[in-house]
N, C-alpha and C positions, 0 to 999 in steps of 0.2 A: 525881364530881371537881369541885370547886370552880371557877370560872370563874377563876382567880388564882393555880391552881397552876401551879408553874413548871413546864418541860418535862422530863423526863430523858432523858440520852443513848439509852435502852433507846425511849422512847417516837418517839423522833429517829428514828431506827434503823426502827423499825416505817412511820411514816411516810412517809419514803421510799421503801420496800419496796412501799408501797399505792399511792403517788402514780406511781412509774414502771409501775406494773400499769395507772394508765389509771384508776384509782376515781375518783370526783368528789370535791368538798370534805364532800359532805353524809355519803355512804357511807363513807369515812376519818373522820370525826367518832363516823357512829356504830359502830363499832370500835373508835377511843381514848376513847371517851366523853368526848368536845371536840362544841364547839357549832361549826357549819362558817363561824364569821368566823374565831376562832381557829384554826382550819385554815389559813384565808389567809392570817394574820396569817404568822404561823409558815413556811409556804410560801414569802411572801415575804423571809423572813430568811436561809432557808436557802439562796436563790436569786442571795442576794447575797453569804455565802458560797461556791458556786459547787461545794453539796451536792448540788444539783438543777439540770436545766434545765426552761428558761423552761417554761410548757405551750403555749404558741402554736409552741412547734418541732415539741412531739409530734403524729401523725399523728391525726385522730380519725377514726372509724371510718364510712362513707359514710352508716349507717343509727344512726349514735349518738342523735340529737334525736329524738323523736317530738311532734308536734303535734295538737291537739283545737280546732279553730277555731268550734267549734259557740258560744261565748259572743259572737263577730263576728258571722258565721251568724245568730243567733238576737235579735243586737242587744239582749241585757240590759246592766243597766248598767257592766256590770267591762269587758264587752267596749265599750259609750260610750267612759271611760275609753281602752281601749286605742288604739282610734282616732285620739282628740285626743290623746295621745301621740305616734303616730307622724305626726299634722299636723306637730307643733313638734318633734321631738325626735329624728325620722330623716329616712333618704333612701330614696327607694324604687327600686330596681332591677330587672328582669326577672324575677327567680330569689331575689333577698333582700332584708333590711330592712337596715338599716343603722343603731343607736341610737349618739350619741354622750353621756357622761352628765359630769357635776363627779365629780369623786374623792368626794368624799364624802355623795354622794348613788347614786353608780354601784349598790352592792348591794344596796338600797333597793326600785330601778328593775331589777333581775335579778330580787327574790322578787316583785316584781305581776308580771313579764313570765310569771315561769315560773309562776305560781298560774292565770294568768286565759287560757292556752294549755295547762292541765295537759300542759307538760311531762314527761318521766322523767328528765331531769336540769338541772336549773339552769343556765342558758348562759353560759361562758366570758367573764369580763372581758378582754380586750389594751389594755394602757395604752401612750398614743400616747406619745411620746418627745421632748423638748423639745430645745433647740438644743445643749443640752451635752452629748445624748444621757441625763438621766434622767428619770423619769416624770415626766410632764406632770401638770397637774390634771383628765387628762380621759382616763373610762377605754371603749371600745368594745365591742358589741355585736353581734354580726351573726345572724341568721336564716335558714339558707336553705330556703324553704320555698316551692315555686313556687304551690302552692294559697294559702298565707296572701297571696302579693302580689295573686294573682288578685280574690281576695277584697276587700281593701282595694282595689284599683282600682275597681271597683262603686263602692265609695261615693265616687271621684271623690281619690282622693288620687293626685296628683301624683308621675307614675315622673320621677326625673332632679330637674333643679332647681326649688324649689317658693317658693324667695324672694318674698315677694308675690302668690301666687299661692293660698296654701292659703284655703277656707273651712271650715266646720262643716257636712259634710250633712244637706239638709234633712232625710232622714229621722230624724234626733237630733232637730235642730233643732224637730223640730214635734212632737215627741213629746206626748202626755199624763201621760209617769210623771215626777214630781217625783226618782227617784231618776235616772235617768237624766243629765233638770237638772243634778243635785247633783253627778252626775260626771264631765260637762264643767268645770264650775269648777273642781270639786279637780283634772283634770289638767293644766286651762289654768294654775291656778299652781303646781303641784309643779311643773310643767316648765317653764314661762316668768314664771313671777311672781317678785319677792318680796318682803318688810318692811323696810320705810324708819323708822326707830326715831327716827334722828337728827334729823330734818326740824321745824321749829316746827309741824306739824300731819302728824304719822305715821298714813301710808297704807301698803296693799297697791300695788303696779303691775305690770301684766302686759304687757311687750313682746314688739309680733311687728309683724312691718315689712308684712302683709295687713289694710288695715284694712276687708276685707269680713268677718273673720273677728274681730276688735273688734268688726266691728256687730253680731255673730253672739250674740255674747254679750253683748254690751248688749240682747240683744231678748230673752232668758235673763234677764236683773238685773231690765227692767223689770218683766218676768210676776210677778216674787215681791218688788217693791217698792223693789228695791236702788238705792240714788244711786248713779252713776257719771259719770267726766268720760272724756274722749276726747281726749287730747292728739300728732296726729300717730299717733304708733305707740307710744304708752302708751296704756294703759288704767286707769285712778286709781278708789280710794278711799277714801273722807279717812272720812265720818261714821261714827261708833261703833256706830250701830244698824245701818248697812247691812254696816260689815264682821261685826258678829254677826250678821246674816243671813247673809252668803257663807259665816262658817265655820257656820252649823248646815247649811244646803244642803249644802257640800261635805265637813262632816264627821259629821251626823248625819243626815240624810236619806239621802244617800249612807254606807249603814254597812258599804264593804268594809273586813276587816280590816287594809287593807294597804294602807300608806303612809309617805310620804318623811318620817321623822323630822325632819329640822332645818327643812323648811320647817315641816311643822307646828305644832313648837316656838318659829320663830320668830313664827307667827302669831298664838298662845296670847301670848307674850310681848309684840305689838301691841297684843293688846287689854289686858290688863292695863295697858300705859302708858297709854293711851287712855281706861279706866276712871278712874287717880289726878292724870289734868289734864285742867283748863278749856277748855271751850269755846270756839269763838269769838264766844259773847256774853260769857260770863263765866269769870273763872280760878277763881270759889267751886265752882261744881258741871263736872262732866263735863254735855255735851250731853244726856242720857237722864233724869238725876236734874232738871235745870235745865228740862228741859218739864214734867215730872210738879212740882216748885217752882209755875211760872209758873200752869200752870192753876188751881192751889191758891189762889194769890193775888188771881189773876182771881175766882177764888168768893169769897173773904172782902171783898177791896175793895167791887167791886162789885155784888154779890147781900146779904151779910153786913152791909157798909158797915164793915169793919175800916176806921180812922186809919191811914196808916201808922206811925206809934210803935208799935198793936199789929201789925202786920204786924212789924215789926223784932221785939218778942218772940214771939210767934209760930213766925219761923224760928231762934231761938238755944236754946225749947224745944224745937223738933222736929229740927231737924240739926245745932244746936249750932256754929251761925255767926252771928259777928255783924255784919251787915248793915246800912249806912248808911241812914237812912231817904231820903236821896236818890238814891242806887244805886235803891232800890227803886221811887223813882218812877220812874225810868230806863227800869228792866225792864217799866214796867205801861200805857209810851208806846203808843198804836194800831200805829205806825209798827214798834217795836218787835216787839210781838204778831206783826205779820203777818208780818214778819220769820222769827220763830220757827215759826209754822206752816203760814205760806201761808194763812192764815183771819183775817178779819178780828175787833175785839172783841167784835163784836158774835155772832159767829156759836160762838165761843169758850159765852159768857155762854148761850146758847139751850144748846147742849150739857148746860152744867154743872145747866140748869134742868129738862134733859129734853120741853125743847119741839121 
């Protein structure tokens, strides 16, 4: 059955029957040849018409959910992702873990949690009610497991109030496995991060009231050459090269197949935006291409002895850019080269000569 096929009255009646029998959305979808998301949407519409009772009013059997905590106990990359997710988005009580997610992201996180804990049923989502009685933009997921809570406590996840108190556990932070570090970077971004394209300098920002947590992220970024800044409770990455490295760590090195679609899409759009705009040194090239161009200009000017007219012609031929000779002269000043590379002109020339 196609994704956009309309629901028939017969299908609606069958869905109501299966739903009231306590079957999960996945099980109902298998019987009706629909996706679980399609089932969720239809259940919501039928509920508004008064044809279904809200799922949260139905009693859930005591042993309905089964959890496998081996990913966390053995500290796999996906287990590390889950621990960071709990630190950022959940509250720990004595016997349960309470998550709260934005409406647009909640079903992606539900799939993630179900896969990491190898759950026999995807966890239910309970919508928060706003002041007007309408569903708010957040959904709650509750995991009832004393074993899971005990294990998370071993990683020093705080019980109860945790604002400003969280930190990345040392076992994760000091791991030598790049996939573990990639999992941390993805989880931190998908749970607490956002991509800002509207600013004059597009960037990603991860906000958290715990400076210790942000310093842990900083330590990981330092290890992989990702330049960042910390402003009070904000962790910011602006440079295109660093954004590309962060993205690679989060979505290629940590190759977990589940991710938050909206967050990943925003990150990719930000990178495309950065590729198409100039850097802080010139609006003609983005920062990565400008570094390549500047290295070549240094070689041509100071090793092969091109004059500025020839350099301008070289840019036009190789990059289809018309650049004034005076602008090229500004680019090749020693202080400009030092700001761009963090190296002197002489050091760059030695590299080019292979000395």
